[in-house]
C-alpha positions as CSV (number, residue, x, y, z in Angstrom):
1,M,-0.3,4.4,-13.0
2,A,0.1,6.8,-10.1
3,T,-2.1,9.8,-9.7
4,K,-1.1,13.0,-7.8
5,Y,-3.4,14.8,-5.4
6,W,-3.0,17.8,-3.2
7,L,-3.4,18.1,0.5
8,A,-4.7,21.3,2.2
9,G,-3.7,23.4,-0.8
10,H,0.0,22.9,-0.1
11,P,1.9,22.1,-3.4
12,S,4.3,19.7,-1.6
13,G,1.4,17.8,-0.1
14,R,1.0,15.5,-3.1
15,L,-0.2,11.9,-2.6
16,L,0.6,9.0,-4.9
17,A,-1.9,6.3,-5.6
18,A,-1.7,3.0,-7.4
19,S,-3.6,-0.2,-7.8
20,A,-3.1,-3.8,-9.0
21,A,-5.2,-6.9,-9.3
22,H,-3.8,-9.9,-7.3
23,D,-5.0,-13.4,-6.7
24,L,-3.8,-14.5,-3.3
25,G,-3.1,-18.2,-2.9
26,S,-4.3,-20.2,0.1
27,I,-2.5,-18.7,3.1
28,A,-2.1,-21.1,6.0
29,D,-2.5,-19.9,9.6
30,G,0.7,-18.2,10.7
31,N,1.9,-17.6,7.1
32,E,1.9,-14.6,4.9
33,E,2.0,-13.7,1.2
34,A,3.7,-10.7,-0.3
35,F,3.4,-9.1,-3.7
36,T,4.3,-5.7,-5.2
37,I,2.3,-2.8,-6.7
38,T,4.1,-0.4,-9.0
39,C,3.5,3.1,-7.6
40,T,5.3,5.6,-9.9
41,G,7.2,8.3,-8.0
42,S,7.3,6.4,-4.7
43,A,10.7,6.1,-3.0
44,L,12.3,4.6,0.1
45,G,11.3,6.7,3.1
46,D,7.9,7.5,1.8
47,I,4.9,6.7,4.0
48,V,2.2,4.3,2.8
49,L,-0.9,5.8,4.4
50,G,-3.1,2.9,3.6
51,C,-3.8,-0.2,1.6
52,S,-7.3,-1.4,0.6
53,S,-8.8,-4.5,-1.0
54,S,-11.9,-4.8,-3.2
55,L,-12.9,-7.9,-1.2
56,D,-13.6,-8.5,2.4
57,I,-10.3,-9.7,3.7
58,I,-12.0,-11.8,6.5
59,D,-9.5,-12.1,9.3
60,L,-6.3,-11.4,7.3
61,G,-4.0,-8.5,8.2
62,V,-2.6,-6.3,5.5
63,T,0.5,-4.1,5.7
64,A,2.3,-2.1,2.9
65,Q,5.6,-0.3,2.6
66,V,7.7,1.3,-0.1
67,T,10.6,-1.2,-0.6
68,A,12.3,0.3,-3.7
69,A,11.8,3.1,-6.1
70,D,8.3,2.9,-7.7
71,T,7.5,-0.2,-5.7
72,V,5.2,-0.8,-2.8
73,T,5.2,-4.3,-1.2
74,V,1.9,-5.5,0.2
75,T,2.0,-8.3,2.8
76,V,-1.1,-10.3,3.7
77,L,-0.8,-12.1,7.1
78,N,-3.0,-14.9,8.4
79,N,-3.5,-15.5,12.1
80,S,-7.1,-16.7,11.9
81,G,-6.6,-20.2,13.1
82,G,-7.1,-21.8,9.7
83,A,-6.1,-21.5,6.0
84,L,-7.8,-18.7,4.0
85,D,-8.1,-18.4,0.3
86,L,-9.6,-15.2,-1.3
87,A,-10.6,-14.7,-4.9
88,S,-8.7,-12.3,-7.1
89,A,-9.0,-8.7,-5.7
90,T,-7.9,-5.2,-6.6
91,F,-5.5,-3.8,-4.0
92,R,-5.0,0.0,-3.8
93,V,-2.3,1.9,-2.0
94,L,-2.0,5.6,-1.0
95,V,1.6,7.0,-0.5
96,L,2.8,10.3,1.0
97,P,6.2,11.2,-0.3
98,S,8.8,12.0,2.4
99,G,9.8,15.1,0.6
100,A,6.3,16.4,1.0
101,I,6.5,15.9,4.7
102,D,9.9,17.7,4.8
103,D,8.5,20.6,2.8
104,M,5.5,20.9,5.1
105,I,7.7,20.9,8.2
106,A,10.0,23.5,6.8
107,S,7.0,25.8,6.0
108,M,5.7,25.8,9.5
C-alpha cells in the first residue's frame, strides 16, 4: 500500500512509497531479473527516487522505473563475475509523481 508524504511543505510535493517481498533466483553473471511492486498512484512519467533492499545486495546493481499505472518494475543486474543468489528480501521504492514536479515548477 502506498503512503503519501509531503516535501518542503508544498502540497504538490507528495511522494509515494511501496514495498514487497521478493526471493531472487540465482542470477548468472551478465544476466538480470525483473519483478514488479504495486505502488498505488504511480503513473508513467513519474520518477523513482530510489529502491532499497533489506539485504546486502553484494555486487548486484538495482534499478527501478514506473512501467505502468500503479506498477514499478525493479531490475536486478549481475556483473560480478559469477552467479549470485540472495535470500528473500523486502524491496522498497520511493516515487515522485511527475505532476508534483510540474506543480513545483509552475509555482516558482
